[in-house]
C-alpha positions as CSV (number, residue, x, y, z in Angstrom):
1,M,134.3,139.4,116.3
2,N,134.0,137.1,113.3
3,K,130.4,135.9,112.8
4,S,131.4,132.3,112.0
5,I,133.3,132.2,115.4
6,L,130.2,133.4,117.2
7,N,128.1,130.7,115.5
8,I,130.7,128.0,116.4
9,S,130.6,129.3,120.0
10,A,126.8,129.1,120.1
11,V,126.7,125.6,118.7
12,T,129.5,124.4,121.0
13,S,127.4,125.6,123.9
14,A,124.5,123.5,122.5
15,A,126.9,120.6,122.4
16,L,127.8,121.1,126.1
17,I,124.1,121.2,127.1
18,A,123.3,118.1,125.1
19,G,126.2,116.3,126.7
20,M,124.8,117.1,130.1
21,A,121.5,115.5,129.1
22,I,123.1,112.4,127.7
23,A,125.2,112.0,130.9
24,I,122.0,111.2,132.8
25,F,122.4,107.8,131.4
26,G,126.0,107.7,132.5
27,F,127.8,107.2,129.2
28,P,130.4,109.3,127.3
29,L,129.2,109.0,123.7
30,L,132.1,110.6,122.0
31,N,135.2,108.8,123.4
32,N,136.5,106.1,121.2
33,T,138.7,104.4,123.9
34,S,138.1,103.1,127.4
35,N,139.1,105.3,130.3
36,N,142.4,103.4,130.9
37,E,143.4,103.6,127.3
38,M,142.6,107.2,127.2
39,N,144.7,108.0,130.3
40,A,147.6,106.0,128.8
41,N,147.4,107.9,125.5
42,N,146.6,111.3,127.0
43,D,149.5,113.0,125.3
44,N,148.3,112.0,121.9
45,E,144.6,112.7,122.3
46,S,142.5,115.8,122.8
47,Q,141.5,116.8,126.3
48,P,137.9,116.0,127.4
49,L,135.4,118.9,127.6
50,Y,134.5,117.8,131.2
51,W,133.9,114.8,133.4
52,V,130.4,113.9,134.5
53,A,128.7,111.6,137.0
54,P,127.1,108.6,135.2
55,M,123.9,108.9,137.1
56,D,123.7,112.7,137.7
57,A,124.1,115.1,134.7
58,N,124.4,118.1,137.1
59,F,127.6,116.8,138.8
60,Q,130.4,117.9,136.5
61,R,134.2,118.3,137.2
62,D,137.1,119.5,135.2
63,K,139.2,116.4,136.1
64,P,138.7,112.7,136.8
65,G,137.3,111.5,140.0
66,L,134.4,109.8,141.7
67,S,130.7,110.7,141.7
68,P,128.7,111.2,145.0
69,M,127.5,107.6,144.5
70,G,131.1,106.3,144.3
71,M,131.0,105.7,140.5
72,E,134.0,106.8,138.3
73,L,133.4,110.0,136.4
74,V,133.3,109.6,132.7
75,P,134.8,112.0,130.2
76,V,132.8,113.8,127.4
77,Y,134.8,114.7,124.3
78,D,134.3,117.2,121.6
79,S,133.5,115.6,118.2
80,M,135.5,118.0,116.1
81,G,138.1,115.4,115.5
82,N,135.8,113.2,113.4
83,N,136.7,113.1,109.7
84,E,133.0,113.1,108.7
85,A,130.3,115.3,110.1
86,G,127.8,113.5,112.3
87,V,129.9,110.5,113.0
88,V,129.9,109.4,116.6
89,V,132.6,107.0,117.9
90,I,132.0,105.1,121.2
91,S,134.0,102.3,122.8
92,P,132.8,98.7,123.1
93,A,132.4,99.1,126.9
94,V,130.0,102.0,126.4
95,V,128.1,100.1,123.7
96,N,127.4,97.4,126.3
97,N,126.5,99.9,129.0
98,L,124.1,101.8,126.7
99,G,122.5,98.6,125.6
100,V,123.0,99.5,121.9
101,K,121.3,97.0,119.7
102,I,121.4,96.9,115.9
103,A,119.3,95.2,113.2
104,P,120.0,94.7,109.5
105,V,117.9,96.3,106.7
106,M,116.1,93.4,105.2
107,L,113.9,92.7,102.2
108,G,110.4,91.4,102.9
109,K,106.6,91.9,102.6
110,L,105.1,94.3,105.1
111,Q,102.1,92.6,106.8
112,Q,100.0,95.6,107.5
113,T,97.3,95.6,110.2
114,I,94.7,98.2,110.9
115,R,93.0,98.4,114.3
116,T,89.7,100.1,114.5
117,T,86.2,99.7,116.0
118,G,82.8,98.8,114.5
119,M,79.1,98.7,115.3
120,V,76.8,95.7,114.7
121,V,73.8,96.5,112.5
122,F,71.0,94.4,110.9
123,D,71.8,92.8,107.6
124,D,69.8,94.8,105.1
125,D,69.7,91.8,102.8
126,N,67.7,89.9,105.4
127,R,65.1,92.6,106.3
128,V,61.4,92.6,105.3
129,N,59.2,95.7,105.4
130,M,55.5,94.7,105.7
131,H,53.1,96.9,103.6
132,S,49.4,96.3,103.0
133,R,48.2,96.3,99.4
134,V,44.8,97.5,100.3
135,E,43.2,100.0,102.6
136,G,41.6,98.7,105.8
137,W,41.7,98.4,109.6
138,I,43.8,96.3,112.0
139,E,41.3,94.1,113.7
140,K,43.8,92.1,115.8
141,L,47.6,92.5,116.5
142,H,49.5,89.3,117.2
143,V,52.9,91.0,117.9
144,N,53.2,93.9,120.4
145,A,56.6,95.6,120.4
146,I,60.0,96.1,118.9
147,G,62.3,93.2,119.9
148,D,59.6,90.5,119.7
149,N,60.9,87.3,118.1
150,V,58.8,85.8,115.3
151,L,59.0,82.6,113.3
152,K,58.2,82.2,109.6
153,G,54.5,81.6,109.2
154,Q,53.6,83.1,112.6
155,P,50.5,85.4,112.5
156,L,51.4,89.1,112.7
157,Y,48.0,90.9,112.4
158,D,44.4,90.5,111.1
159,I,43.2,93.1,108.6
160,Y,39.6,94.0,107.6
161,S,39.4,95.5,104.1
162,P,36.2,96.0,102.0
163,E,38.4,95.5,98.9
164,L,39.5,92.1,100.1
165,V,35.9,91.1,100.9
166,N,34.7,92.1,97.5
167,A,37.5,90.2,95.8
168,Q,36.6,87.0,97.7
169,E,32.9,87.4,96.8
170,E,33.8,87.8,93.1
171,L,35.7,84.4,93.3
172,V,32.8,82.7,95.0
173,L,30.3,84.1,92.4
174,A,32.5,82.9,89.5
175,I,32.7,79.4,91.0
176,E,28.9,79.2,91.4
177,Q,28.5,80.3,87.7
178,H,31.1,77.7,86.7
179,N,32.8,80.4,84.6
180,K,36.4,79.3,84.4
181,R,37.6,82.5,82.9
182,L,36.1,84.6,85.8
183,I,37.5,82.1,88.3
184,N,41.0,82.6,86.9
185,A,40.6,86.4,86.9
186,A,39.3,86.5,90.5
187,T,42.1,84.2,91.6
188,R,44.8,86.4,90.0
189,R,43.3,89.5,91.7
190,L,43.4,87.9,95.2
191,T,47.0,86.9,94.5
192,A,47.9,90.4,93.5
193,L,46.4,91.7,96.7
194,A,48.9,89.4,98.6
195,V,46.3,86.9,99.7
196,P,48.2,83.6,100.5
197,K,47.5,80.7,98.1
198,I,46.4,78.5,101.1
199,V,43.6,81.1,101.8
200,I,42.6,81.2,98.1
201,D,42.4,77.4,98.0
202,K,40.2,77.4,101.1
203,I,37.8,79.9,99.5
204,I,37.5,77.7,96.4
205,K,36.9,74.6,98.6
206,T,34.4,76.1,101.1
207,R,33.0,79.0,99.0
208,Q,33.0,81.0,102.3
209,V,34.0,84.7,102.4
210,S,36.1,85.8,105.4
211,N,35.7,89.4,106.7
212,T,39.3,89.5,107.9
213,L,42.6,88.2,106.5
214,T,45.5,87.1,108.7
215,I,49.0,88.1,107.6
216,N,51.8,85.8,108.6
217,A,55.6,86.4,109.0
218,P,57.6,85.7,105.8
219,I,60.9,85.0,107.7
220,D,62.3,84.2,111.1
221,G,63.6,87.3,112.9
222,V,62.8,90.1,115.3
223,I,60.5,93.1,115.1
224,D,62.7,96.2,114.8
225,H,60.0,98.6,113.6
226,I,56.3,98.7,114.2
227,I,53.7,101.6,113.9
228,I,50.4,99.8,114.1
229,R,48.0,99.0,116.9
230,E,44.6,97.4,116.9
231,G,42.1,99.6,115.2
232,T,44.7,101.5,113.2
233,F,43.6,102.5,109.7
234,I,46.3,101.5,107.1
235,N,47.0,102.1,103.5
236,P,49.6,100.9,101.0
237,A,51.9,103.8,101.6
238,M,52.6,102.8,105.2
239,N,55.4,100.6,106.4
240,L,53.5,98.7,109.1
241,L,56.4,96.8,110.6
242,T,59.8,95.5,109.8
243,I,61.2,92.0,110.5
244,S,65.0,91.6,110.5
245,S,66.8,88.3,110.6
246,L,69.8,87.8,113.0
247,D,71.2,84.8,111.3
248,T,73.7,87.1,109.7
249,V,74.6,90.7,110.7
250,W,76.7,93.5,109.3
251,V,79.5,95.4,111.2
252,N,80.0,99.0,110.1
253,V,83.7,99.9,110.2
254,D,85.2,103.4,109.9
255,V,88.7,103.6,108.6
256,F,90.9,106.8,108.5
257,E,91.4,108.4,105.1
258,S,95.1,107.7,105.1
259,Q,94.5,103.9,105.5
260,T,91.8,103.4,103.0
261,K,94.1,102.8,100.0
262,Q,95.5,99.7,101.7
263,L,92.1,97.9,101.9
264,N,90.2,96.0,99.3
265,V,87.1,93.8,99.1
266,G,88.0,90.4,100.4
267,D,90.6,91.4,102.9
268,K,90.4,89.4,106.1
269,A,89.1,90.8,109.4
270,L,89.1,89.6,113.0
271,I,86.2,90.7,115.2
272,T,86.1,90.7,119.0
273,S,83.7,92.1,121.6
274,T,84.1,93.1,125.2
275,A,80.8,91.2,125.9
276,Y,82.5,87.9,124.9
277,P,86.2,88.2,125.8
278,N,87.1,84.7,124.7
279,K,85.1,84.7,121.5
280,E,86.4,85.7,118.0
281,W,84.7,86.0,114.7
282,T,86.3,86.0,111.3
283,S,85.0,87.8,108.3
284,E,86.2,89.8,105.2
285,V,85.5,93.1,103.7
286,D,82.2,92.8,101.9
287,I,81.4,96.4,100.9
288,I,83.5,99.5,100.5
289,Y,81.5,102.7,100.3
290,P,82.8,105.2,97.7
291,M,82.4,108.3,99.8
292,L,84.0,109.7,103.0
293,N,82.3,111.1,106.1
294,E,82.8,114.8,105.8
295,N,83.0,115.3,109.5
296,T,85.2,112.4,110.7
297,R,87.2,112.1,107.4
298,T,86.7,108.3,107.5
299,Q,85.5,105.8,104.9
300,Q,83.0,103.2,105.8
301,F,83.4,99.4,105.2
302,K,81.0,96.6,105.9
303,L,81.8,93.1,107.2
304,R,79.2,90.3,107.0
305,I,79.3,87.9,110.0
306,N,77.5,84.6,110.5
307,N,75.5,85.0,113.7
308,S,73.6,81.8,114.0
309,N,74.1,81.7,117.8
310,Y,72.6,85.3,118.0
311,M,75.5,86.4,120.2
312,L,76.1,89.7,118.3
313,K,73.3,92.2,118.9
314,P,72.6,95.3,116.8
315,N,74.2,98.5,118.1
316,M,76.9,96.4,119.9
317,Y,80.4,97.8,119.7
318,T,83.2,95.6,118.4
319,N,87.0,95.7,118.1
320,I,88.2,95.1,114.5
321,L,91.6,94.0,113.3
322,L,91.8,94.4,109.5
323,Q,94.6,92.5,107.6
324,P,95.2,93.9,104.1
325,K,96.9,91.6,101.7
326,S,100.7,91.7,101.7
327,L,102.4,94.2,99.4
328,E,105.4,93.4,97.2
329,E,108.7,92.9,98.8
330,T,110.3,96.1,100.0
331,L,113.1,97.3,102.3
332,L,112.1,96.9,106.0
333,I,113.6,98.0,109.3
334,P,112.3,97.6,112.9
335,S,109.7,100.3,113.7
336,E,111.4,101.2,116.9
337,S,114.6,102.3,115.1
338,V,112.8,105.2,113.4
339,I,113.2,108.6,115.0
340,R,110.2,110.7,113.9
341,T,110.4,114.5,114.1
342,G,108.3,117.3,112.7
343,R,111.0,118.1,110.3
344,N,112.1,114.7,109.0
345,N,112.5,111.0,109.9
346,R,115.9,109.7,110.9
347,V,117.7,106.5,111.8
348,V,121.1,105.9,113.4
349,L,123.3,103.9,111.0
350,A,125.8,101.5,112.5
351,L,129.0,102.0,110.4
352,G,131.1,99.4,112.3
353,E,134.2,99.8,114.5
354,G,132.1,101.7,117.1
355,K,131.1,104.4,114.6
356,Y,127.5,105.6,114.3
357,K,125.8,108.3,112.3
358,S,122.3,109.8,112.2
359,I,120.9,109.9,108.7
360,K,117.6,111.1,107.1
361,V,115.3,108.5,105.6
362,D,112.0,108.5,103.7
363,I,109.5,106.0,105.2
364,G,106.3,104.4,103.8
365,L,103.8,102.1,105.5
366,S,104.3,100.8,109.0
367,N,103.0,98.1,111.3
368,E,103.7,97.2,114.9
369,S,107.0,95.6,114.1
370,H,108.4,97.0,110.9
371,T,108.5,100.1,108.8
372,Q,109.0,100.4,105.0
373,I,112.0,102.4,103.8
374,L,111.6,104.3,100.5
375,S,115.0,105.9,100.4
376,G,118.1,106.6,102.5
377,L,119.1,103.0,103.2
378,E,120.3,100.0,101.3
379,L,119.9,96.2,101.8
380,G,122.5,95.0,104.3
381,D,122.8,98.3,106.1
382,K,122.6,98.1,109.9
383,V,120.5,100.4,112.1
384,V,120.4,101.0,115.8
385,T,117.2,99.8,117.5
386,S,117.9,100.9,121.1
387,A,119.6,103.9,122.6
388,Q,119.3,105.5,119.1
389,F,118.0,108.8,120.6
390,L,121.2,109.4,122.5
391,L,123.3,108.6,119.5
392,D,121.1,110.7,117.3
393,S,121.5,113.7,119.6
394,E,125.3,113.4,119.6
395,S,125.4,112.8,115.8
396,N,123.4,116.0,115.2
397,I,125.7,118.1,117.4
398,S,128.7,116.6,115.7
399,S,127.2,117.5,112.3
400,D,126.4,121.0,113.4
401,L,129.9,121.6,114.8
402,M,131.4,120.2,111.6
403,R,129.1,122.4,109.4
404,Y,130.0,125.6,111.3
405,S,133.6,124.8,111.4
406,T,133.6,124.7,107.6
407,S,131.2,127.5,107.2
408,N,133.7,129.6,105.3
409,N,133.2,127.2,102.4
410,T,129.4,127.5,102.6
411,E,127.8,130.4,100.7
412,K,125.5,132.6,102.7
413,V,123.4,135.5,101.5
414,W,121.6,138.4,103.1
415,V,118.2,139.4,101.9
416,Q,115.4,141.6,103.1
417,A,112.1,139.8,103.9
418,I,108.7,140.2,105.6
419,V,107.6,137.6,108.1
420,N,104.2,136.1,107.2
421,R,103.8,133.3,109.7
422,V,105.8,131.9,112.7
423,F,105.8,128.2,113.6
424,E,107.5,128.1,117.0
425,D,107.0,124.3,117.5
426,Y,108.8,123.5,114.3
427,A,111.5,126.3,114.5
428,L,110.1,127.5,111.1
429,I,109.0,130.8,109.7
430,N,107.3,131.7,106.4
431,V,108.6,134.9,104.7
432,S,108.3,136.9,101.5
433,H,111.8,137.9,100.4
434,E,113.3,140.1,97.7
435,P,115.2,138.6,94.7
436,I,118.6,137.0,95.4
437,P,120.7,137.6,92.2
438,S,123.6,135.5,93.3
439,W,121.4,132.4,93.6
440,S,119.2,133.3,90.6
441,W,116.2,133.5,92.9
442,P,113.2,135.7,92.0
443,E,111.1,137.5,94.6
444,M,109.0,134.8,96.3
445,T,107.3,133.4,99.5
446,M,108.8,130.3,101.1
447,D,109.5,128.6,104.5
448,F,112.8,128.7,106.2
449,Y,114.1,126.8,109.3
450,V,115.5,128.9,112.1
451,D,119.0,128.0,113.4
452,E,119.2,126.9,117.1
453,S,121.4,129.9,117.8
454,L,118.4,132.3,117.2
455,S,115.4,132.7,119.4
456,M,112.0,132.2,117.9
457,D,110.8,135.1,120.1
458,S,112.8,137.4,117.9
459,F,110.4,136.8,115.0
460,S,106.8,138.2,114.8
461,V,104.3,138.4,112.0
462,G,104.6,141.6,109.9
463,Q,108.3,142.2,110.7
464,T,110.6,143.5,108.0
465,L,114.0,141.9,108.5
466,N,117.3,141.4,106.9
467,I,118.0,137.6,107.1
468,E,121.1,135.6,106.5
469,I,120.3,132.2,104.8
470,M,122.3,129.2,103.9
471,K,121.7,125.7,102.6
472,D,122.7,122.8,104.9
473,S,123.8,119.3,104.1
474,D,120.2,118.0,104.1
475,G,119.2,120.5,101.4
476,D,117.2,122.6,103.8
477,Y,117.5,126.4,103.9
478,I,118.3,127.8,107.3
479,I,118.2,131.4,108.7
480,T,121.5,131.7,110.5
481,D,121.3,135.4,111.4
482,M,118.9,138.3,111.3
483,K,118.7,142.1,111.7
484,K,115.6,144.1,112.4
485,L,115.1,146.9,109.9
486,S,114.5,149.4,112.7
487,E,117.9,148.7,114.1
488,M,119.5,149.1,110.7
489,L,117.7,152.5,110.2
490,N,118.6,153.8,113.7
491,K,122.3,152.8,113.5
492,P,123.5,155.6,111.1
493,A,121.5,158.2,113.1
494,Q,123.1,156.9,116.4
495,M,126.5,157.1,114.8
496,M,125.9,160.7,113.7
497,E,124.7,161.6,117.2
498,N,127.8,160.0,118.8
499,N,130.1,161.9,116.3
500,I,128.4,165.2,117.2
501,K,128.8,164.6,120.9
502,N,132.5,163.6,120.4
503,N,133.2,166.7,118.4
504,I,131.6,168.9,121.1
505,K,133.6,167.3,123.8
506,S,136.8,167.7,121.7
507,N,136.1,171.4,121.1
508,I,135.4,172.0,124.8
509,K,138.6,170.3,125.8
510,S,140.7,172.2,123.2
511,G,139.2,175.5,124.4
512,M,140.1,174.7,128.0
513,E,143.6,173.8,127.0
514,N,144.0,177.1,125.1
515,N,142.7,179.2,127.9
516,S,145.1,177.6,130.3
């Protein structure tokens, strides 16, 4: 049997199966007239493939009638009569029943939004680490634990340091000697040791030396780090405690690698928290870190938020809506009209007069409502936004039938190849094939799609096959047939064995006839 006929038969079977699935929604997609008009012109039109119940794809009949639910059966036609591959023609009544909606391709700016999460952290610009500039001992501690609120000027701890005592005594001695030069030197030394000016003025006035020095808080905030207790020996290398202000906080935001190119410093952000459902904070991108997290493949951004009411707490989770600045005007279509597959992205184009066709498009950025079109559509084209999956299915079947019906005009070649990888989910295999002189192809390794008529179970890694390949209308290379090398090697041997058996039978029969 001719191989092209076999291929057409296989695809026609696929068309019948797809028609059964579409019939679940109760609509004949390939008829271009209403039922009454079809019956009136039955002599001039092709016969339907079958009649199906609108609400039950399994109920099929070879003639008109009623479904078990009392609904009129609808006919399903072959699409081979279309002048162009992939074109589906449906009647206005079916358009209404399917709920087909269309929208024009328009020119506009894509307002991109990025939804992510963030974590509240202290503002590093408003944190103070407390270090002592002398060695000594903590005589008294005025704050006790992490989380304590402190006010600017509030006592934190008292320190005893022999070095501080000696520096005070030097100042008192210089004052008693009325040596202005020594007084200035002793004053500068106490200042260098972080003794407050008010304390120095008191020493000059009273000429009294204090054994301990009280250190006060330099800012308002909370204690978020402390390592000292009363009696602790300290030195300048130790970070005794840290005070962090909550007047402003940062929110650390992680954004996926694919989205980072859209964001810039200054882009607006909206912050919400589950702790305060009715509260929103506005901010903008303040810092963009130049590196990515190697584990999560995300880039970190920082937002600065005014937190004067102290509602946002460090380590609190937040929901973030980032709003990158609008791009230049571009072609846009509704996002729901895009049919995304592992192989390509398609839309169903409304051609007018009840005609529809599925076409491949290249898409760019998307938001919740619109998607950017890079190629495949023009301004003013109309695309289907609902029921497009049904139309796309019928359009692809129509395109396949048209392609196979004209397969004699499509060049196919056979070539020996070794299977490297099999991608069952994508109907794709990777092979290393021998040179193809007729196509001026050298020996190389590449991916091929596998035709629906072939089972993916037929392919396994390491196989040596003879494959038939062709280029389809989308520019993709398809494996349309295959032969295992073992089968090809065994075929001559099997033919020889059969010939020997036939010769033996023939000789025996001749001998019997001669004896008789």
